[in-house]
C-alpha positions as CSV (number, residue, x, y, z in Angstrom):
1,M,3.6,-2.9,14.8
2,S,3.4,-6.8,14.1
3,N,5.6,-8.8,12.8
4,K,3.2,-11.2,11.1
5,S,2.3,-11.1,7.4
6,I,0.8,-12.0,4.5
7,G,3.3,-14.2,3.2
8,H,2.0,-16.6,0.2
9,K,2.7,-14.8,-2.8
10,R,-0.9,-16.1,-4.5
11,L,-2.5,-14.4,-1.7
12,I,-1.0,-11.2,-2.3
13,S,-2.0,-11.2,-5.7
14,Q,-5.4,-12.2,-5.1
15,C,-5.3,-9.2,-2.3
16,L,-4.3,-7.0,-5.3
17,A,-6.8,-8.1,-7.7
18,L,-9.2,-6.6,-4.9
19,L,-7.8,-3.6,-5.1
20,P,-9.8,-1.0,-7.2
21,D,-7.2,0.7,-10.1
22,D,-10.2,2.7,-12.1
23,V,-8.5,5.8,-11.2
24,Y,-4.9,5.2,-11.4
25,S,-5.0,3.7,-14.9
26,D,-6.1,7.0,-16.4
27,P,-3.2,7.5,-19.1
28,L,-3.2,11.5,-18.2
29,L,-2.2,10.5,-14.9
30,N,0.4,8.1,-16.0
31,Y,1.5,10.4,-19.2
32,G,5.1,9.7,-19.3
33,N,5.3,7.0,-16.8
34,D,5.4,3.9,-19.5
35,K,7.0,1.4,-17.3
36,L,5.5,1.9,-14.1
37,S,2.1,3.3,-13.8
38,V,0.5,4.6,-10.9
39,D,-1.5,1.5,-10.6
40,A,1.1,-0.7,-10.1
41,L,3.4,1.4,-7.6
42,M,0.1,1.3,-5.9
43,K,-0.2,-2.6,-5.8
44,I,3.4,-2.8,-5.3
45,F,3.5,-0.8,-1.9
46,V,0.2,-2.5,-0.6
47,A,2.1,-5.9,-1.8
48,A,4.9,-4.9,0.3
49,Q,3.0,-3.9,2.9
50,L,1.4,-7.2,3.2
51,G,4.2,-9.5,2.5
52,K,6.8,-7.2,5.1
53,W,8.9,-6.4,2.4
54,K,11.9,-4.3,4.4
55,N,13.3,-2.3,2.2
56,Y,13.3,-1.4,-2.2
57,K,16.1,-4.0,-2.6
58,D,13.7,-6.5,-1.0
59,I,10.7,-5.3,-3.4
60,E,12.7,-5.7,-6.4
61,E,14.0,-9.2,-5.6
62,K,10.6,-10.4,-4.6
63,I,9.2,-8.6,-7.5
64,G,11.7,-10.5,-9.7
65,A,11.0,-13.7,-8.4
66,F,7.4,-13.9,-8.1
67,K,5.7,-14.5,-11.3
68,E,2.0,-14.0,-9.8
69,I,3.2,-10.3,-8.5
70,R,4.5,-9.3,-11.7
71,E,1.3,-10.4,-13.8
72,A,-0.8,-8.4,-11.0
73,T,1.5,-5.3,-11.7
74,N,2.1,-5.9,-15.0
75,V,6.2,-4.9,-14.0
76,D,8.4,-7.4,-15.3
77,S,11.1,-5.7,-13.3
78,I,12.1,-3.0,-11.6
79,S,14.9,-1.2,-10.1
80,G,14.7,-0.3,-6.0
81,S,15.8,3.2,-7.6
82,H,12.7,3.8,-9.7
83,L,10.2,2.9,-6.8
84,S,12.0,5.4,-4.6
85,R,12.0,8.3,-7.4
86,R,8.3,7.4,-8.2
87,I,6.8,6.8,-4.4
88,N,8.6,10.3,-3.4
89,A,6.5,12.2,-6.2
90,L,3.3,10.2,-5.7
91,P,0.6,12.7,-3.8
92,T,-0.3,11.1,-0.6
93,E,-3.8,11.5,-1.1
94,F,-3.4,8.4,-3.5
95,A,-2.7,6.4,-0.7
96,Q,-5.7,7.7,1.0
97,D,-8.1,7.3,-1.4
98,I,-7.5,3.9,-2.2
99,Y,-7.5,3.3,1.8
100,F,-11.0,4.7,2.0
101,K,-11.7,3.1,-1.5
102,T,-11.0,-0.4,-0.1
103,T,-12.6,-0.1,3.0
104,S,-15.6,0.9,1.3
105,I,-15.3,-2.1,-0.9
106,L,-14.9,-4.4,2.2
107,N,-18.1,-2.3,4.1
108,E,-19.7,-3.4,0.8
109,L,-18.8,-7.2,0.8
110,T,-19.6,-7.8,4.3
111,K,-22.5,-5.2,4.9
112,D,-24.8,-8.8,5.6
113,C,-22.4,-11.1,7.9
114,T,-22.7,-10.5,11.4
115,G,-20.2,-11.4,14.2
116,L,-19.3,-14.7,16.0
117,S,-21.7,-14.2,18.3
118,P,-23.7,-11.4,20.1
119,E,-20.7,-10.6,21.9
120,I,-18.2,-10.5,19.0
121,S,-19.0,-8.3,16.4
122,K,-17.4,-8.3,12.7
123,L,-14.2,-6.8,12.6
124,K,-13.6,-3.9,11.6
125,I,-10.8,-2.3,9.9
126,V,-8.5,0.3,11.8
127,D,-5.5,2.3,10.2
128,S,-2.9,1.8,12.5
129,M,0.0,3.3,10.3
130,V,3.0,4.9,11.7
131,L,4.0,8.0,9.9
132,K,7.6,8.5,10.6
133,L,9.1,12.0,9.6
134,S,12.1,13.2,8.8
135,P,14.3,15.5,11.4
136,Q,13.4,19.0,8.8
137,L,9.6,18.3,9.4
138,C,9.8,17.8,12.9
139,D,11.0,20.9,14.3
140,W,7.6,22.2,14.3
141,A,6.7,19.9,16.8
142,Y,9.7,20.4,19.1
143,V,8.7,21.6,22.8
144,S,11.3,22.2,25.1
145,Q,10.8,21.7,29.2
146,E,13.2,25.1,29.3
147,I,10.2,27.1,27.7
148,K,8.3,28.8,30.6
């Protein structure tokens, strides 16, 4: 994984503004979650990924420090424990859905673009996410050399 990040808070806010939020702002989806909507939660974790924020405490501090990100997410302040609870309850299909919608938007915006030259085509999005599983979830994949 690269150590490079999109660190500038204004650039992160501009990226967040491009994310599709029509599905995640549904009142039924956010029922009982007045402070942190699904839309805001997704944007916070996209910002954390872009900025390479390392943990919940780091996310909490960055949101408190950057007015642009607070405005983009409509969140004044948030605790790391609240983020942890909400992200653990979020269906993984939402992250997949936002990835597909974002790539669709980018494909539409760049459909008429060509590469730098015939040898260098336009850039493509590659999902290089690493999924880490807890030890309990990895048991099914355990392989022993002693099995004959």
